[in-house]
N, C-alpha and C positions, 0 to 999 in steps of 0.2 A: 243489601242488608247495613251491612254496619257501616256507610255514608246516609243511610234514611233513619238511622238511631243513633247521631249524631258519634256512636264506635268508627275506634280504631279496630282496624280491620284481629287483630291479636284480643280484643276483645272478646267476641263471638263465641270462639273455644275458649280460654278460660269462664267466662259466662255459664258455658256450655246450652249456649241457645238452641231452638228447635222448632217447629213448624209441630201443629199440628190443624187436623180438622173435625170439621166438625158429623163429618159421616163416618161406614166403614172404612170404604176406599183414602188411599193415601196418598195425593195428585200432587206433592208437591217436597217438595227437600233444602234442604238448607245448608250447601259448601260451604261449612266453614272455614276452610282453609283461600277461598278467589272471595268467599261472602255474598252470590251470588243464590239470587232462588230461583228452581229448576223445577219443571212437571219434572218426574215418576212415568210416566205414561201419558198419554195422547187419553183425554176424555171424550166421552161420547154423548152429548149437551142431549142428542134424544134421549136418552138413557134416564140420565139427573134431570133434565126438565123439559118432555117433552111437553107437555103444557101450557112452559110459563113463554112470552112474549123478547123477556130478559133471561137470563141464564147467569147467576152468581154463584161464585163457589164459597165458600167462603173457610176464614181460616182464620187462626194464631198463634203470634212469634212469642214464645217463651223467653226467655234470656231472664237466666238467674242468679243471683248477688243484687243488689243492691243497686241505682242504675246513676 
């Protein structure tokens, strides 16, 4: 994530970066030490997108302090 945002790794922690999902379940975790975006738990596609051919999980990454 740091690389994609054009930041040095320590900047994620300094800028208090957080991942926010659009639903109740939190699927993603941003490791501020490594900069990796990981899954917190297995995604049950049938539960989330049962009637949809293309399943999409939306999320946002909030980085505080001006870029």
